[in-house]
A tleap script that builds the chain and sets N, CA, C and O, in Angstrom:
source leaprc.protein.ff14SB
mol = sequence {
  NMET GLU LYS VAL LYS LEU THR ASN MET CYS
  MET ILE ILE ASP GLU LYS LYS ASN GLN VAL
  LEU VAL GLN ASP ARG ILE LYS ASP TRP ASN
  GLY PHE THR PHE PRO GLY GLY LYS ILE LYS
  LEU GLY GLU ALA ILE VAL PRO ALA THR ILE
  ARG GLU VAL GLN GLU GLU THR GLY LEU THR
  VAL SER ASN LEU LYS PHE CYS GLY ILE LYS
  ASP TRP TYR CASP
}
set mol.1.N position { 0.839 -1.187 0.000 }
set mol.1.CA position { 0.000 0.000 0.000 }
set mol.1.C position { 0.885 1.253 0.000 }
set mol.1.O position { 1.815 1.362 0.799 }
set mol.2.N position { 0.595 2.173 -0.883 }
set mol.2.CA position { 1.355 3.426 -0.949 }
set mol.2.C position { 0.896 4.399 0.114 }
set mol.2.O position { -0.293 4.495 0.418 }
set mol.3.N position { 1.851 5.119 0.675 }
set mol.3.CA position { 1.528 6.179 1.619 }
set mol.3.C position { 1.371 7.477 0.841 }
set mol.3.O position { 2.183 7.793 -0.028 }
set mol.4.N position { 0.336 8.213 1.156 }
set mol.4.CA position { 0.058 9.475 0.484 }
set mol.4.C position { -0.025 10.576 1.527 }
set mol.4.O position { -0.699 10.424 2.546 }
set mol.5.N position { 0.655 11.679 1.275 }
set mol.5.CA position { 0.572 12.844 2.151 }
set mol.5.C position { -0.023 13.987 1.343 }
set mol.5.O position { 0.482 14.331 0.273 }
set mol.6.N position { -1.089 14.569 1.854 }
set mol.6.CA position { -1.709 15.710 1.197 }
set mol.6.C position { -1.361 16.972 1.975 }
set mol.6.O position { -1.462 17.006 3.201 }
set mol.7.N position { -0.952 18.003 1.256 }
set mol.7.CA position { -0.624 19.279 1.864 }
set mol.7.C position { -1.282 20.397 1.068 }
set mol.7.O position { -1.810 20.173 -0.022 }
set mol.8.N position { -1.243 21.596 1.624 }
set mol.8.CA position { -1.820 22.743 0.926 }
set mol.8.C position { -0.926 23.956 1.118 }
set mol.8.O position { -0.103 24.000 2.032 }
set mol.9.N position { -1.095 24.923 0.258 }
set mol.9.CA position { -0.423 26.216 0.372 }
set mol.9.C position { -1.416 27.272 -0.079 }
set mol.9.O position { -2.276 27.002 -0.918 }
set mol.10.N position { -1.302 28.476 0.476 }
set mol.10.CA position { -2.246 29.533 0.141 }
set mol.10.C position { -1.484 30.829 -0.140 }
set mol.10.O position { -0.807 31.363 0.739 }
set mol.11.N position { -1.598 31.322 -1.356 }
set mol.11.CA position { -0.996 32.603 -1.705 }
set mol.11.C position { -1.983 33.702 -1.318 }
set mol.11.O position { -3.099 33.758 -1.835 }
set mol.12.N position { -1.564 34.567 -0.411 }
set mol.12.CA position { -2.420 35.636 0.089 }
set mol.12.C position { -1.946 36.941 -0.531 }
set mol.12.O position { -0.805 37.358 -0.336 }
set mol.13.N position { -2.842 37.581 -1.281 }
set mol.13.CA position { -2.494 38.795 -2.022 }
set mol.13.C position { -3.270 39.979 -1.474 }
set mol.13.O position { -4.485 39.905 -1.295 }
set mol.14.N position { -2.567 41.072 -1.210 }
set mol.14.CA position { -3.199 42.348 -0.876 }
set mol.14.C position { -3.144 43.175 -2.160 }
set mol.14.O position { -2.134 43.815 -2.453 }
set mol.15.N position { -4.226 43.156 -2.912 }
set mol.15.CA position { -4.244 43.818 -4.217 }
set mol.15.C position { -4.151 45.336 -4.092 }
set mol.15.O position { -3.630 45.993 -4.993 }
set mol.16.N position { -4.643 45.900 -3.003 }
set mol.16.CA position { -4.570 47.353 -2.812 }
set mol.16.C position { -3.129 47.818 -2.652 }
set mol.16.O position { -2.757 48.887 -3.138 }
set mol.17.N position { -2.321 47.016 -1.973 }
set mol.17.CA position { -0.917 47.379 -1.736 }
set mol.17.C position { 0.035 46.674 -2.700 }
set mol.17.O position { 1.244 46.906 -2.671 }
set mol.18.N position { -0.525 45.802 -3.562 }
set mol.18.CA position { 0.274 45.026 -4.513 }
set mol.18.C position { 1.351 44.221 -3.782 }
set mol.18.O position { 2.524 44.252 -4.156 }
set mol.19.N position { 0.930 43.488 -2.715 }
set mol.19.CA position { 1.844 42.700 -1.900 }
set mol.19.C position { 1.356 41.262 -1.800 }
set mol.19.O position { 0.159 40.984 -1.871 }
set mol.20.N position { 2.321 40.351 -1.634 }
set mol.20.CA position { 2.041 38.935 -1.432 }
set mol.20.C position { 2.697 38.510 -0.124 }
set mol.20.O position { 3.838 38.882 0.148 }
set mol.21.N position { 1.977 37.727 0.694 }
set mol.21.CA position { 2.516 37.243 1.958 }
set mol.21.C position { 3.338 35.983 1.722 }
set mol.21.O position { 2.848 35.020 1.131 }
set mol.22.N position { 4.586 35.987 2.183 }
set mol.22.CA position { 5.426 34.791 2.135 }
set mol.22.C position { 5.997 34.540 3.521 }
set mol.22.O position { 6.075 35.445 4.352 }
set mol.23.N position { 6.394 33.296 3.756 }
set mol.23.CA position { 7.029 32.924 5.016 }
set mol.23.C position { 8.466 32.514 4.734 }
set mol.23.O position { 8.746 31.860 3.730 }
set mol.24.N position { 9.370 32.898 5.616 }
set mol.24.CA position { 10.768 32.488 5.537 }
set mol.24.C position { 10.934 31.296 6.476 }
set mol.24.O position { 11.061 31.466 7.689 }
set mol.25.N position { 10.931 30.105 5.916 }
set mol.25.CA position { 11.012 28.875 6.715 }
set mol.25.C position { 12.453 28.604 7.122 }
set mol.25.O position { 13.378 28.758 6.323 }
set mol.26.N position { 12.631 28.198 8.376 }
set mol.26.CA position { 13.964 27.829 8.845 }
set mol.26.C position { 13.959 26.537 9.660 }
set mol.26.O position { 15.015 26.088 10.106 }
set mol.27.N position { 12.773 25.927 9.861 }
set mol.27.CA position { 12.683 24.710 10.676 }
set mol.27.C position { 13.124 23.465 9.908 }
set mol.27.O position { 14.278 23.048 10.002 }
set mol.28.N position { 12.210 22.883 9.158 }
set mol.28.CA position { 12.486 21.630 8.450 }
set mol.28.C position { 13.386 21.840 7.238 }
set mol.28.O position { 14.193 20.974 6.900 }
set mol.29.N position { 13.250 22.961 6.604 }
set mol.29.CA position { 14.068 23.310 5.439 }
set mol.29.C position { 14.087 24.826 5.319 }
set mol.29.O position { 13.209 25.502 5.854 }
set mol.30.N position { 15.059 25.354 4.637 }
set mol.30.CA position { 15.204 26.804 4.502 }
set mol.30.C position { 14.628 27.274 3.179 }
set mol.30.O position { 14.816 26.623 2.151 }
set mol.31.N position { 13.932 28.395 3.196 }
set mol.31.CA position { 13.432 28.989 1.967 }
set mol.31.C position { 12.123 29.719 2.177 }
set mol.31.O position { 11.514 29.655 3.245 }
set mol.32.N position { 11.711 30.409 1.141 }
set mol.32.CA position { 10.456 31.164 1.175 }
set mol.32.C position { 9.322 30.309 0.625 }
set mol.32.O position { 9.502 29.555 -0.331 }
set mol.33.N position { 8.168 30.437 1.236 }
set mol.33.CA position { 6.995 29.675 0.806 }
set mol.33.C position { 5.735 30.428 1.225 }
set mol.33.O position { 5.807 31.447 1.911 }
set mol.34.N position { 4.614 29.926 0.815 }
set mol.34.CA position { 3.327 30.457 1.242 }
set mol.34.C position { 2.849 29.688 2.469 }
set mol.34.O position { 3.288 28.560 2.690 }
set mol.35.N position { 1.961 30.271 3.272 }
set mol.35.CA position { 1.412 29.547 4.418 }
set mol.35.C position { 0.658 28.295 3.970 }
set mol.35.O position { 0.041 28.281 2.905 }
set mol.36.N position { 0.711 27.269 4.773 }
set mol.36.CA position { 0.011 26.031 4.466 }
set mol.36.C position { 0.536 24.910 5.324 }
set mol.36.O position { 1.355 25.129 6.217 }
set mol.37.N position { 0.065 23.702 5.053 }
set mol.37.CA position { 0.522 22.563 5.837 }
set mol.37.C position { -0.210 21.300 5.465 }
set mol.37.O position { -0.761 21.176 4.372 }
set mol.38.N position { -0.206 20.363 6.393 }
set mol.38.CA position { -0.768 19.035 6.138 }
set mol.38.C position { -2.287 19.036 6.249 }
set mol.38.O position { -2.876 19.735 7.073 }
set mol.39.N position { -2.894 18.232 5.394 }
set mol.39.CA position { -4.333 18.009 5.437 }
set mol.39.C position { -4.568 16.770 6.293 }
set mol.39.O position { -4.006 15.709 6.020 }
set mol.40.N position { -5.391 16.900 7.318 }
set mol.40.CA position { -5.659 15.783 8.227 }
set mol.40.C position { -6.573 14.759 7.567 }
set mol.40.O position { -7.341 15.090 6.663 }
set mol.41.N position { -6.485 13.530 8.020 }
set mol.41.CA position { -7.323 12.447 7.509 }
set mol.41.C position { -8.789 12.824 7.639 }
set mol.41.O position { -9.243 13.169 8.730 }
set mol.42.N position { -9.530 12.765 6.550 }
set mol.42.CA position { -10.950 13.085 6.550 }
set mol.42.C position { -11.264 14.565 6.405 }
set mol.42.O position { -12.434 14.947 6.380 }
set mol.43.N position { -10.235 15.407 6.308 }
set mol.43.CA position { -10.432 16.855 6.201 }
set mol.43.C position { -10.464 17.265 4.729 }
set mol.43.O position { -9.685 16.753 3.924 }
set mol.44.N position { -11.346 18.170 4.381 }
set mol.44.CA position { -11.429 18.676 3.014 }
set mol.44.C position { -10.339 19.724 2.782 }
set mol.44.O position { -9.833 20.324 3.731 }
set mol.45.N position { -9.985 19.935 1.524 }
set mol.45.CA position { -8.864 20.809 1.176 }
set mol.45.C position { -9.097 22.260 1.605 }
set mol.45.O position { -8.218 22.860 2.224 }
set mol.46.N position { -10.250 22.829 1.291 }
set mol.46.CA position { -10.486 24.250 1.608 }
set mol.46.C position { -10.492 24.506 3.112 }
set mol.46.O position { -9.793 25.413 3.563 }
set mol.47.N position { -11.247 23.751 3.909 }
set mol.47.CA position { -11.184 23.980 5.356 }
set mol.47.C position { -9.777 23.759 5.930 }
set mol.47.O position { -9.373 24.458 6.859 }
set mol.48.N position { -9.041 22.806 5.389 }
set mol.48.CA position { -7.673 22.563 5.844 }
set mol.48.C position { -6.777 23.758 5.546 }
set mol.48.O position { -5.940 24.136 6.366 }
set mol.49.N position { -6.955 24.341 4.385 }
set mol.49.CA position { -6.157 25.512 4.006 }
set mol.49.C position { -6.496 26.704 4.891 }
set mol.49.O position { -5.600 27.410 5.356 }
set mol.50.N position { -7.772 26.928 5.123 }
set mol.50.CA position { -8.198 28.019 6.004 }
set mol.50.C position { -7.630 27.813 7.408 }
set mol.50.O position { -7.157 28.764 8.031 }
set mol.51.N position { -7.672 26.586 7.906 }
set mol.51.CA position { -7.138 26.267 9.243 }
set mol.51.C position { -5.633 26.517 9.308 }
set mol.51.O position { -5.145 27.135 10.254 }
set mol.52.N position { -4.906 26.043 8.313 }
set mol.52.CA position { -3.453 26.209 8.306 }
set mol.52.C position { -3.052 27.685 8.241 }
set mol.52.O position { -2.126 28.105 8.936 }
set mol.53.N position { -3.737 28.469 7.416 }
set mol.53.CA position { -3.434 29.905 7.335 }
set mol.53.C position { -3.680 30.558 8.688 }
set mol.53.O position { -2.873 31.371 9.140 }
set mol.54.N position { -4.797 30.207 9.344 }
set mol.54.CA position { -5.108 30.754 10.671 }
set mol.54.C position { -4.029 30.379 11.687 }
set mol.54.O position { -3.573 31.225 12.457 }
set mol.55.N position { -3.625 29.111 11.682 }
set mol.55.CA position { -2.617 28.646 12.637 }
set mol.55.C position { -1.269 29.330 12.420 }
set mol.55.O position { -0.589 29.677 13.386 }
set mol.56.N position { -0.886 29.522 11.180 }
set mol.56.CA position { 0.447 30.037 10.878 }
set mol.56.C position { 0.547 31.554 10.849 }
set mol.56.O position { 1.621 32.105 11.092 }
set mol.57.N position { -0.557 32.240 10.553 }
set mol.57.CA position { -0.475 33.697 10.383 }
set mol.57.C position { -1.419 34.477 11.282 }
set mol.57.O position { -1.220 35.672 11.500 }
set mol.58.N position { -2.449 33.812 11.808 }
set mol.58.CA position { -3.472 34.514 12.573 }
set mol.58.C position { -4.535 35.150 11.694 }
set mol.58.O position { -5.482 35.751 12.202 }
set mol.59.N position { -4.390 35.025 10.376 }
set mol.59.CA position { -5.358 35.607 9.440 }
set mol.59.C position { -6.521 34.652 9.203 }
set mol.59.O position { -6.347 33.434 9.234 }
set mol.60.N position { -7.698 35.203 8.967 }
set mol.60.CA position { -8.859 34.423 8.560 }
set mol.60.C position { -9.107 34.710 7.090 }
set mol.60.O position { -9.423 35.838 6.713 }
set mol.61.N position { -8.964 33.686 6.264 }
set mol.61.CA position { -9.147 33.858 4.826 }
set mol.61.C position { -10.463 33.235 4.391 }
set mol.61.O position { -10.996 32.351 5.061 }
set mol.62.N position { -10.982 33.704 3.259 }
set mol.62.CA position { -12.221 33.162 2.702 }
set mol.62.C position { -12.194 33.351 1.194 }
set mol.62.O position { -11.283 33.978 0.654 }
set mol.63.N position { -13.186 32.811 0.527 }
set mol.63.CA position { -13.303 32.928 -0.932 }
set mol.63.C position { -12.029 32.485 -1.633 }
set mol.63.O position { -11.521 33.186 -2.508 }
set mol.64.N position { -11.512 31.321 -1.248 }
set mol.64.CA position { -10.276 30.813 -1.847 }
set mol.64.C position { -10.509 30.433 -3.308 }
set mol.64.O position { -11.584 29.961 -3.677 }
set mol.65.N position { -9.490 30.645 -4.124 }
set mol.65.CA position { -9.543 30.277 -5.538 }
set mol.65.C position { -8.496 29.207 -5.801 }
set mol.65.O position { -7.316 29.388 -5.499 }
set mol.66.N position { -8.938 28.096 -6.367 }
set mol.66.CA position { -8.041 26.996 -6.688 }
set mol.66.C position { -7.100 27.417 -7.815 }
set mol.66.O position { -7.534 28.005 -8.806 }
set mol.67.N position { -5.813 27.113 -7.659 }
set mol.67.CA position { -4.872 27.509 -8.721 }
set mol.67.C position { -4.024 26.360 -9.242 }
set mol.67.O position { -3.286 26.555 -10.207 }
set mol.68.N position { -4.092 25.177 -8.654 }
set mol.68.CA position { -3.341 24.072 -9.235 }
set mol.68.C position { -3.015 22.960 -8.261 }
set mol.68.O position { -3.267 23.049 -7.060 }
set mol.69.N position { -2.439 21.901 -8.832 }
set mol.69.CA position { -2.011 20.736 -8.070 }
set mol.69.C position { -0.584 20.406 -8.486 }
set mol.69.O position { -0.239 20.483 -9.665 }
set mol.70.N position { 0.225 20.046 -7.529 }
set mol.70.CA position { 1.585 19.584 -7.793 }
set mol.70.C position { 1.729 18.225 -7.151 }
set mol.70.O position { 1.394 18.059 -5.978 }
set mol.71.N position { 2.216 17.254 -7.887 }
set mol.71.CA position { 2.445 15.939 -7.306 }
set mol.71.C position { 3.886 15.511 -7.587 }
set mol.71.O position { 4.489 15.922 -8.578 }
set mol.72.N position { 4.424 14.675 -6.691 }
set mol.72.CA position { 5.746 14.119 -6.915 }
set mol.72.C position { 5.857 12.807 -6.176 }
set mol.72.O position { 5.145 12.556 -5.203 }
set mol.73.N position { 6.748 11.988 -6.646 }
set mol.73.CA position { 6.988 10.689 -6.061 }
set mol.73.C position { 8.340 10.737 -5.369 }
set mol.73.O position { 9.337 11.161 -5.954 }
set mol.74.N position { 8.363 10.296 -4.113 }
set mol.74.CA position { 9.604 10.347 -3.340 }
set mol.74.C position { 10.158 8.947 -3.193 }
set mol.74.O position { 11.205 8.759 -2.573 }
savepdb mol mol.pdb
quit
């Protein structure tokens, strides 16, 4: 049986200020990324993304727009 890990990321744009929120990660790996994280078993993608953004930034997001899927085999 293959193990599958589902994760999410959310690009948060302030169109009035023409800014994008990024995080500078230094824990598991170094680099810039968008807020996001693991999707729990039985959790839907949108609520998981909203939860992760809240946990990582304190922001409450809504009206999310899907922009793509990335898959890879490790």
